[in-house]
Residue, then its C-alpha position, 0 to 999 in steps of 0.5 A: n584275558q591276558l591282553s585286556a588285563l594290562g589295558t585301561g579299556p572298558v570291561s566286556k559286557i560278559y565280564f560285567a554281567k558275570k561279576l555283578r550277578g544281577q545286582a544293582a550296579t552302583l559306582e559304590r558297589l563297583r568301587v568296593d568290589r574292585q578294592l576287595e578283588e585287589a586284596l584277594t588277588h595281591g594278598p591282604d596287604p593294607l599298605h598295598l591297598a592304601a597305595v593303590f587306591g589312596l585309602d585311609p589306613k583304617t579303611a585299608i586294614r578293614y579291606a585287608e581283614n575281609a580279604r584275609v577271612l575270605l581267603a582262609t574260608a576258601a582254603e578251608e573249603q578246598d582242603p578235604a583233610r581239614r574239613d573232616e577233622p573234628k573241632g576242638r582238642n584231640g586228646p590221647 
């Protein structure tokens, strides 16, 4: 929420349970999820990811590209006009 977003305290049990959706909670999975969430929230900017998490540039680019694909897919799913358009060239 707005109050806890700026803090550094632990996440609630409800958030934790929702976020992992029954998956095994490993430190690696939590780290990857946090980095991808940052890329989805602040935009797929590899420089931002590298600065925030101290990532290698190649790793930051990979996360940014994954976020870009997820954001594009989400945008296509929410745009009903584009969903019904035929694929390929529209000739006269």
